[in-house]
N, C-alpha and C positions, 0 to 999 in steps of 0.2 A: 798621828798629831803630838806625838813628844818631841820628834824631829823639826817639826813645823813649827813648834813654839820657839825651841830657842834659838832656831834659825829668822824667823818673822819678829819677836818680840812681842807676841799676843797671839790671843785665841778669841772663837766666838763658840760658845758650847749650845747648840742645839734648845730648843723649849721642853720644858719636862715638867711634867704635872707636879712634883713636888716641889719647884721653883715656883711656879705659877700661885700656888696655894699659899708658902712662904711668900712672894710680892703682894698680894692678895690683904693678906692680913697685915705685911708692914705699913702698907699704904695708910688705911685708918691711924696706925699711930705716927704716919709722915703728915696726914692733914693736921693733925693734931701740934706738931712740932712748929709745923711753916706759920700758924698761928696765932702759939702762943708769944704772949708778951715779955719774956723772957728770953725770945730768940728775934725779936727784933733787930737788934744790931748786924744779925745775917741776912738781911734783905739787902743786896748792895744791887751796887748800877742802875741806878734808878729802880730799883727793884724790877729788874729785868732777870735778876739771878739770886737765889736762896742759896748760901754757901754753904749753909747746914752742918758746918762742921760738927761730929760726935754727937748731931740732932738726934738720930736714933734712938731710945734705950732698950737696945739689946744686951744680952749676956755674952760671955766669953764664946759660947757657942754658936753666937747670933741667933738666940730666941728671945722673941720678944713677946711678953703675957699674955697668955692664951694660945700660945701658937706653938710653932715646931720649931726644933732646932734648925740650921741650916744645912743642907746637904746636898749631891747631886754628884754628878758626871766632874764638874769644876774643882769642888771640896774634893773629890777623889783624888782628879790630878795636880792640885796645887800639895795636897798631903803628901804623893809619892814623888811628886818632880820638885818642889818649890821650898824645900826644907822641913815637912812636916805639916799640918796645922796649927800655929800656935792657938793660943787664947787670944779671943775679938775683943777688939775695943768698941765702942758704941759708934757704930756705922754714921759716914760723913750722909748727908740728903741735901743732894745738887738738885735744885730745880730750875731751868731754865722757862724763860716768858718771852712771848713774840714781843719784837723789838731789840731782844740781846743782840748785842753788848753796846751799853752805856757807859759811858766813861763810869768808873769806881772811885768815890771821896777819895781825894789823893792822890788821883793818879793823874801824873802828866800827860802831856800831848803826847810824847813819844808813847809813855807807856800805853795809852787808849790806842793807838795807831798800833801796835802790837799785839792788843787784845786782838782790834777788829782785824787784820789784815795778817797774821800770823797765829789766830787762835789761843791766844795767852799761852802756847808751849813751854812746856816745863819740864821738867822729873821731877817727881816726888822727891820729899827729903831733901832737896838741896833748896836751903832757906835764905832767904834775903834779908840782911842787918844792919842796921844804921842809915846816917846818911853824909854819904851819897851810899846807895845799898850796895853790899859786897853778899857775895855766896858762898855757904860754907854747908858742909854736909851734915845734917844736926838732926835726922831722923831718918834711918836707915831702914827701909821696908822690904820684906820679903818678896810682896808681888801686889799687885792691886786687882781688885777681883771688883765688878761692878754690877749690879742686880735692876735691871729696871724694873718700876714700878707702876707705868701708866704706859696708855697706848699715845706715838708719836708716829708722824712721817718722818723718812730718814732724811729730810731734809729739817726738820726740828731743829737746829743748835745739838747736831751729832758727836759726840766722842769722837775725835780723830785721831789717828797714831802715824807716825812715822817710820813704818816698815823696816827693820833692822836698824834702825837707830842705837839700839844698847848695844852694836858691837863698836860704834864710834867714841857713845859715851864712855863704856867700860875702857878701852885703849886709851882715851883721853887722862881721865880720874887717874888710874892707874897711873901713868906718867907723873900726873899732878904728884900722888902721894908715893913716889918712889923711894924716896930716902926719909921720908916720915917716920919716927915711931909711934906703934899704934896707938899710944894715949895721946898723941895729938893730931889725931887725924882731924878731931870735928873743929881742930883751929884754925885749921888752913886755908887762906881763901883761893875758893879755884874759880873765882869769875871768869878770869877772861880765860881760863883756857876752856870753859864752860860754854860761853858763850860762841869761842870759837868752833867747838865740837857741834853748838846747834846750829851752825851756818852751816857747817859740811853736809848735817843731815839735811838740810833745808834744800840743799842744792843735788844730794844723792840720792833720799829716799825717796818712795812714794808715800805721797799722802793719803790715806783711807780713812772715811768713814765707818767707824764701828756699827753692823749691822744690832739693833736692840731691841725687836719682838720681845712682849710676853714673856716671860718663864724662859726667855736666853738668858746667859750668864758672861761677859768681856771677862777674859783675863789677862793681864799685861806683866810684862816683863818690871820687873824694879825699877832698869834702866831704860826701858823705853820713853821717847822724848814724844808728847802725846798734849791734847789739849781742847777746845770745845770751839764748833763752829761758830757763828752766826746764824741766828735765825731766819732762813730765806723767806722771800717774799710768797706769804700762799702757804709756809708751811701750818701744819695742824698739833695741834694734840691734846688731849684730856682737858679737863676743865683747871685740875690741878695743876700743870704744863709737863714739862719732859721732866721727870724725874727718877733719878737712879742713886739706889742706894750702893755707898765704897767702902770698901773694907780693904783697911791700907796695913794691915799689922807688922809690928816692929820685927825686925831682921834677927833671928838668933845669932850670936857672934858678932854682931854690930856692927861698925863698919867695914873690919875685915872682911868680914863676908860677904856684906853688900858688894865687896868688888870683886871678890874671886871667887862665887858660886857661881856654877852653870847658869 
């Protein structure tokens, strides 16, 4: 598993009872979060996507009121091989519904085409700022861990990854920061080199839909290019949509470690 993860940039951990219990309990909280008036702004793409940033009210152990702390094989793997198990932020609650994608508010025609045709592929933590938008490494994450909360068919807007793309991204970004002092990393515009690396990944890496049965966990390398596929005709999911809770904790050591760690 260890070699495969660092070679491919992702792994899927088989369903476990402890994760199923956690997911079932989290779903109750998720339903309330999706319907909460204070989260109305998180419904995007003509209400085909609930972005859900920081929408799940878990504590630093991943525990929700009345439930258990997050545990299982993926947690053990990340703890041993991805820099330890950090304190967790409130999880992103990403819910996709039939008809996705629709244009997002303020999204250009080119931006929507990229969402529709390239799954809005991105590397987490590389943030677009300003007008016109330029990209900066602002949020260095240790890993991206996803837990399905609902049943959905494999073609119901699955998470997709470009296998091995983290090697391309690392090489490109290390070159971009080669002569930069550590304190200035977050100020470096990486737009052009990032877009070039994405194009290379599209041309040379396999695009893979990640399986997401209940009780399973997906784990992505922090530099893996990934996105969300469109909802296919005939795809099905629970009434709550295709819903996944994502944890993207901060990388100890900041951008320097984000670039250099395995």
